[in-house]
Residue, then its C-alpha position, 0 to 999 in steps of 0.5 A: m466555499l464553493s458557489d451555489s452555481i458550481i453544486k449545480e453545474l455538478v449535480q447537472a453532470l452527474g445527477k443529485e444522487n452523486v453529489i454530496i454536500e453535507q457537513e456530516e457526510l463530507a467529514a467521513y472523506a476528510y481522512d484516509a487511515t494516515a495517523d497524525i495528518s490534519k483534517v480538513l473537509p471538503e466542499v463537495v464529494v462526488t461519486p462517478t459512475s462512468t468515465e463520462q463523468v469523471q470527464e465532466v468533474v474535471k472540466i469542472a474543476a479546470r474551469h474554476r480552479i476547483p482542487v480535486s483529490t481522487r480516493g477509493s477506499g480510503t486505505n492509504l497510509s501516506g495521507g495520500t487522499v486527504p483533500i488538504n486545499k478543500g474542494i472536490v474529492m472524488v469518490m471512485v468506489k461506484m465504478n466497480k464492474i470487472l470489464e473483462i476476464d480474459a483468459e487467454n491472454l491472462t489478463a483482467t481489465v477493471q474499473p478503478g472501484v473493484i476491490i483486490q479480494d473480488l478480483n481474486d475470486a473471480v479469476a479464481q475460477y479461470g486457475l488464475i491470480y492477480p499477486p499483489d496482496p495488499g494486507t487490506v486486500a478484502t477493502a482496498t480498490m484496484g484504482g487505489s491499489v495502482a495510484e499508490c503502487s502498493g505491495g504487499l504479503r507477496g511481493l517478495k517472489y512476485g513484485v508489486t502493482k507496477h509489475y502487473v498493471m499492463g494498460l491504463e485509460v487516464v482522464l488527464a487534468n484539462g479533462k481529455v481520456m488518455r489510454c497507453g499499454g494494453k494487453t501486449v506482453k512486449n510495449v516499448t512504444a516512447y515513453d513509459m506512460v502507464k509506468l508513469f501513472v502507477g503510483s502517481e497518487g492521482t496527482l498526475g491524471i485520474i484512472t479510470e480503467i485498468i488492465v492487470k496481467l493475471i498468473p497461473a495460481p500455484e499448484a501447491r503451497k505450504s506455511a510455516l510459523a518460525i518462533f525465536k527467542s532472538i531477533d537476531d536470530a529471525a533476521r538471519a534466517i531472512t537472509g540464509i533462506i534466501s542466500n540459499k536461493v529459496i524465494p518464499a512467495t511469504l516472507e513475514i516478520m513480527d516482533n514481540v510488541t506485535i506478537k503479543t498484541v495480535e494474540n490478545y486481539a485474535r486469540v489464534g495461539l502465537p507464542t507470546d515468550a518469543e522475541a519474533v516469529l517468522l511467517i514463511e510460505v513456499d509455493g509452486i509444484p508439489e515437488v519444487v515445494e517439497k524441497e524449499a520447505e525443506v530447505v527454510v526448515r533447516v536455515c530456521k534450526e540453524n539459526n535457533g528457530e523452533l518450526k510449525i508446519a501448518e497442517s490443513a488449510e485451517e492452520r494455514d488460514e490462521l497463520w495469515q490471519a494472525r500476520r493481517a491482525a497486526l495492524p488492527a491489533l497494534a491500532q487498539v492498544s493507544p488512541t493514535t498508530v503511526l504506522e511507517d513503510a521503511t524499506v532496507p536491502r535485505s541484507k540490512i534486515p538486522d542493522m535496520l531491525k537494530a535500529l528500531r530498538d534503538i529508537a524505541d529506546k532513545y525517544q522512551l516509545t513503543i513500537g511495534t514492527f512488523g512487515h515483509a522481512g523478505d524483501g526487506n519492506l518493516h512497518p515500524t509502528i509507533l503506539t501512541d496518542e496524538n493528544n500528547k503533545e511532549e510525545m508526539e514531539r518524541v515520535h516525530k523526531a523518531v519517525d525522523e531518524i527511522f527514514d535517515v537511517a533506511l536511507k543511510l542503509g541504501g534504502t528507501l523512504s517507501g516501499e509501498h506506502g507512497v508519499g502523500i503528505a506524510k514523507q514529502k519533507y524526505l524527499i529530497n534527502e532521496f532524490g536530491e534537488a536535481g531530482v525534486e526539480a525533475l518531479k516538480a517538472v512532470k507534474k507542471a506538464l501534466d497538470p500546468e494549473n495544479i488541481l489534481n491532489p495538489g500538495k502531494i507528492v511534490s508542492l508546486 
């Protein structure tokens, strides 16, 4: 337990209103959105309101060698914010100001607690968008998104978070503040520290300010639902669209398990007899949108797909409501939802989908698959019950096999969910021994006392 004197130091630094020690409230910060992760209560939760307060917390933690786990809304799916070593949980949601929208330079400067959707609402009046679009866009914070390098529905055409972060303010493990990057389009001064901190999951420093790139909002867009009786036809349509030089803003897939579950949950008119559906959106200038939509229709029909084009904004919103409902719908089916993040080259999507079906049969599990098919980022979701020990043993074997297949197909352990605790044991399979040692060397260099989110990504 932290001593009363340490709690007193935190109260003096942040004010009593920003220090939580009541057991009932601490319990809310013992988990994130990840299933099958041990729940460990922090010893204290702090909610800083400024960079200076973050510095004070880190300095106190460094003096007493107390672990610090930083979190935003806790929507991450890798156990990245679970305080496995107890200590301090630092919640950044009170640092939620949009500090600047610079329409001339196409940038925005925000604090880490800003909700992604709130940023997009704010920049819309300038005709701009911030493209990263995770499924939890209405609740996820910018700081958490940067720390996890989240992706989302628009990743195929627009990329992921790391492609939009231009500059950062970071509190290091010694309590000092570092700034890296900025508003300039070109910046190759020394090591790319911005990219190093993006996706570092709070293990190298604590992000307190973010400069992001904005882009002009597309003039036009067209959305469609493509319905397939065969998941193999859907997979061939995915590769066919892209091989025809069309890069949709969004190209999502849902299999039959997911379709039925979402329709039961949201009642949006999905065809429950379909083996798979693709949700597709093309955007840009009107002439290009029409041309690309024609290609999408042709390719889907060539692969035995039935097309339904959204004719209004309301119909479009219904389509994307259905996709965003996939995870909450599946989560209601069973007590435990194990959501994975298997990502392969897009040409290997048919092989990965087949492997997922075989794994589900082999281990007698229900697996609903949805995800960002256009960029190869699938989310196989295992519906189970963590209280069923025998079934969970099968779940763990299935997860092992899912990642083994993904890597053999030339893929990666994570397309957007990070490593955290959940995927740490697989890291050596992707990086090799030398690669893992290099990761540990970076961690040791920036956090020699191992106080920043210890036990995540790599264990020292």
